[in-house]
N, C-alpha and C positions, 0 to 999 in steps of 0.2 A: 480445563482449556487443557494443562499440563499434557502428555500423550495422546494426544488428540490429535489423527490424521486432518489434514490439510482436505478441505473440501473437493471433490473433483466437480470442478466446472468451466464449460468453455468461454471464453472470453471474446467476444467480436473487437479486433484493430486492427487497423491500419498499417501498412506498411511500405515504404518507398519503395517502386518497382521503374525501372529505368525506360521498361518496354510497353510502359502506359503512355499516350502521346496526350500530350495538352497541357495545362495551367499546375493540374492536379495528379502529378505520376503517383498517387496511390493504389494500393487494391486491397479490397478486405482482406483479413487473415484470420482461421479461428484459430487460438491458441489453448490449449487443454492445460489445469493450471497443474497436472499430473508431468507435465513436459517441464513446466515452468522450476519446478520443486523437486524434483527424484534425483538425488545423487547430487544435491550440493548443498549448501547451509547458505538462507535466506535471511534477510533481515525483511522486514513487511512493516511500514504503519500504513494506517487507513485513517482517512479524513474526511468532514464531514461534506468538502467540494472543492472542486478548481474554481482558482480567482476568488476566492472566500478572503477575509484578512487573515484569520490566524495561521490558515492553511497556506497561505503566497508568502507569507510576513516573517511567518516564524518555525515553521514545524518544516515544511518542503525543503529551502535554504539551508536549514540547518543538517539534516539529513545528507545535502550533499555538499557541504565546509567539509561536513566529517566522516565521509565515502570511505578515503584513505586509513583511517583508523579501522573501521569495519573490514576493510580489504587488510591490514595488518592481523587483525583478530580471526581468521580465516574463513571471515563470511565471504562468498563469492560472488551474492548480488544484494541489491537494495531497492527493493520493492514498495512502490506507494498507488496503495488501489483506492480508489472512487468511487463511488455510483453518478460515473457522469459518461458520456458518452465517449467513442475513439476519437470525435474528432474534438471536442472540449480537453480533451486530457493531451492532445497532440498541440493545439494553440497555448494551453497554460505551461506547457513543457518547455516551448519557443520564447513566451515570453519570462520565464523563469531563469532561462538559460541553462538548462540540466543538459548534464555532459553523463553523468554517471548514473544518478536516480532513474528508473525505469518505470514508468507511469503505467499501468494496468488499468482501462476501460473496465469497470463492472457496471457498465449501460442501465442492467435489468435490474441489478441488485442481488441474481442471484449467490453469487459466492456469497456478498456480506452477510444474506437472509440466513444461509447454511452454516457460518458463523456465529449468529446468534446476535448480530450486531445493527441489525437494520431498525430507525428509527425513524419516526414522522418528525418532517421541519413543514408540517402544510400552513404553522401558524408565521409561518417564513417565507410562504410560497415555494420551497424547497420539491417537497412530495418526500419523498422518500429518500434517505439518506444513510449513511455509515455514523456510527458512536465514533470515537478516536479511540483508536485500540493500535498497539504494537505488539510485535512476536519477532520469537529466530524460531524457525524450523529448519531442522535438519532431515535431509533424506523428505521432507515431507510430513515429517512428523514434530509438533508443537511441544520446542522444551520449555521457552520462555514465553511470559504472558507478560502483558502491562494493559491495562483499561486504566481511562478516567471514569472519576468518582460519577458517580448521580445518572446514568444512565436511565434514558427518560424520552419521549414521545408525546409526552402532556403539554406541549405548549410552552414548557416553560424557556426563556431563551440564555439559553447554561451552557458553555462553550467552552469548557476547562481544560488548561493544556499543562501539561508537568511531568505527569506520569508515563505519557509514551514521548517524552524528549528523545532526544538520540544518546544522550549520555548517560541515560537510565540502560539502556540495552547493553551501551559500552561498558559500563559499570558490570552488570550479569555477565558478558563474557571476560572481562576482566580475573571473576571467581569463578566461573564455573564452565566457560566455553569452550578450555581444553579437553577437560574432563570430559562433558557431554559430548563433543566430537569423536574424540577417540572411542566412546563406548559403544 
């Protein structure tokens, strides 16, 4: 994965628009991943799904809590990508009181598939989901890669979390970050 370009994919998002009347003042907006990644240093983490226990209780809150530490190390944005639709991601972000981590809906799984991380969680009734991974990308190029061990879609109910913890990305940035960004 190191040195690989971020896949160019269009994500279907919803954005608040005061010109939209009614109780749901949002409109659809397509966002190209090149717009999200080019010219920036981005910390990314992907997880099996919104509102799931480890994702909601540990991983996403940890990245939110450590957001300022990422900024202090030269990271422009922290993105969370999940194979969920824009409506689910919006409600999940509200429930977690996120201010800094940007939730990116990969509703069709196109981004996750092109990353090679799309797995089946049919045994849990989830369908296609993402294996847990994280990365640092500079100007759309992956410079650091973290992946939970044991990727599978064979029905094994295994959801490890440790390798993709934000502290591991921060440690990588402490050792390699300034050198990689300057390169």
